[in-house]
C-alpha positions as CSV (number, residue, x, y, z in Angstrom):
1,X,-0.6,-14.1,11.2
2,X,-3.3,-16.7,10.4
3,X,-1.7,-17.9,7.1
4,X,2.0,-17.8,5.8
5,X,1.0,-14.8,3.5
6,X,-1.2,-12.9,5.8
7,X,0.4,-9.6,7.0
8,X,0.8,-9.2,10.8
9,X,-2.4,-8.0,12.4
10,X,-0.8,-4.9,13.8
11,X,0.2,-3.7,10.4
12,X,-3.3,-4.5,8.9
13,X,-4.9,-2.7,11.7
14,X,-2.6,0.4,11.3
15,X,-3.1,0.6,7.6
16,X,-6.9,0.1,8.1
17,X,-7.0,3.0,10.5
18,X,-5.6,5.3,7.8
19,X,-7.7,3.9,4.8
20,X,-11.0,4.0,6.8
21,X,-10.7,7.9,6.7
22,X,-10.8,7.8,3.0
23,X,-14.3,8.5,1.4
24,X,-16.0,5.1,0.2
25,X,-12.8,3.2,0.8
26,X,-13.2,-0.4,2.1
27,X,-11.0,-3.3,3.2
28,X,-11.3,-6.9,2.0
29,X,-9.4,-10.2,2.1
30,X,-7.4,-10.3,-1.2
31,X,-6.2,-13.5,-3.0
32,X,-3.4,-13.4,-0.4
33,X,-3.2,-10.7,2.2
34,X,-5.5,-7.8,2.6
35,X,-6.4,-5.0,0.2
36,X,-8.1,-1.5,0.4
37,X,-10.3,-0.4,-2.6
38,X,-12.1,2.5,-3.7
39,X,-14.9,1.2,-5.9
40,X,-13.5,-1.9,-7.4
41,X,-10.0,-0.6,-7.7
42,X,-7.3,-1.6,-5.2
43,X,-5.2,1.3,-4.0
44,X,-3.2,-0.7,-1.4
45,X,-2.5,-4.3,-0.8
46,X,-0.3,-5.9,2.1
47,X,1.0,-9.4,2.5
48,X,3.9,-11.2,3.9
49,X,6.4,-13.0,1.7
50,X,7.4,-16.4,3.2
51,X,10.0,-18.6,1.6
52,X,9.7,-16.8,-1.6
53,X,5.9,-17.1,-1.9
54,X,4.1,-15.3,-3.5
55,X,6.8,-15.5,-6.1
56,X,6.0,-12.2,-8.1
57,X,6.3,-10.3,-4.8
58,X,9.4,-11.8,-3.6
59,X,11.0,-11.2,-7.1
60,X,9.9,-7.7,-7.2
61,X,10.9,-6.9,-3.6
62,X,14.3,-8.9,-3.8
63,X,13.3,-10.8,-0.8
64,X,12.5,-14.5,0.1
65,X,11.1,-13.4,3.3
66,X,9.7,-13.3,5.8
67,X,9.0,-9.8,4.7
68,X,5.8,-7.7,5.0
69,X,5.2,-5.6,1.8
70,X,2.6,-3.2,0.7
71,X,2.0,-2.3,-2.8
72,X,0.3,1.0,-3.9
73,X,0.0,3.4,-6.8
74,X,2.1,6.4,-7.6
75,X,2.4,8.8,-10.5
76,X,4.5,11.5,-12.0
77,X,7.8,12.5,-10.1
78,X,6.8,10.6,-7.0
79,X,6.7,7.4,-9.1
80,X,10.1,8.0,-10.7
81,X,11.6,8.9,-7.2
82,X,10.1,5.9,-5.3
83,X,11.2,3.3,-8.1
84,X,14.8,4.6,-8.3
85,X,15.5,5.3,-4.5
86,X,15.9,1.7,-3.6
87,X,15.1,-0.1,-0.1
88,X,12.5,-0.1,1.3
89,X,10.9,0.8,-1.9
90,X,10.6,-1.4,-5.1
91,X,9.1,-1.3,-8.4
92,X,6.3,-3.9,-8.9
93,X,6.6,-6.0,-12.0
94,X,3.0,-5.6,-12.8
95,X,1.2,-2.3,-13.5
96,X,3.2,0.6,-14.8
97,X,2.3,2.6,-11.7
98,X,2.5,0.1,-9.0
99,X,5.2,0.6,-6.3
100,X,5.9,-1.5,-3.3
101,X,7.5,-0.9,0.2
102,X,8.8,-3.4,2.6
103,X,7.2,-2.6,5.9
104,X,8.8,-3.0,9.4
105,X,6.5,-2.2,12.4
106,X,9.5,-0.7,14.2
107,X,11.4,1.0,11.4
108,X,8.8,2.2,9.0
109,X,7.9,5.9,8.7
110,X,4.1,5.4,9.1
111,X,3.6,9.2,8.5
112,X,5.1,8.7,5.1
113,X,3.0,5.6,4.5
114,X,-0.2,7.5,5.4
115,X,0.7,10.1,2.6
116,X,1.6,7.4,0.2
117,X,-1.9,5.7,0.8
118,X,-3.8,9.0,0.3
119,X,-1.9,9.7,-2.9
120,X,-2.6,6.1,-4.2
121,X,-6.3,6.6,-3.3
122,X,-6.5,9.8,-5.1
123,X,-5.0,8.3,-8.3
124,X,-7.7,5.7,-8.5
125,X,-10.7,7.4,-6.9
126,X,-13.3,9.4,-8.9
127,X,-12.3,13.1,-9.1
128,X,-15.1,14.2,-6.7
129,X,-13.9,11.6,-3.9
130,X,-10.2,12.6,-4.5
131,X,-11.1,16.2,-4.1
132,X,-13.0,15.4,-0.9
133,X,-10.0,13.7,0.5
134,X,-7.6,16.3,-0.5
135,X,-9.8,18.9,1.3
136,X,-10.1,17.0,4.5
137,X,-6.2,16.5,4.5
138,X,-5.9,20.3,3.9
139,X,-8.2,20.8,6.9
140,X,-6.2,18.3,8.9
141,X,-9.1,15.9,9.3
142,X,-7.4,12.7,8.3
């Protein structure tokens, strides 16, 4: 980590590998941590909570840290399930469709994270790009 709130490099690389396969998605430094976007819309954001900072993330996750968290978008039954299941998931206090997950390089189900990233992307992407991703996932390309 280069700063207290930056996510571990291994986590950023792992998430980046997934997101790079999404049409027109790109990675950039966020106000804290790293985010992935489609056009100008953030579909994933990862950072590390340290000593309760950033406070909004620490409060939402119920953790003072250190804890690496990723927020993403969810909809419908998946949103309801993820926001009610409890750890490692949490409901963000901003945005009605924003969910978070506490990531652990050893314990996290990275296949599930990949699926959550794809769904988050599809929620925010233009319909044509979302269809393109869904088609590639059906064909096993991503």
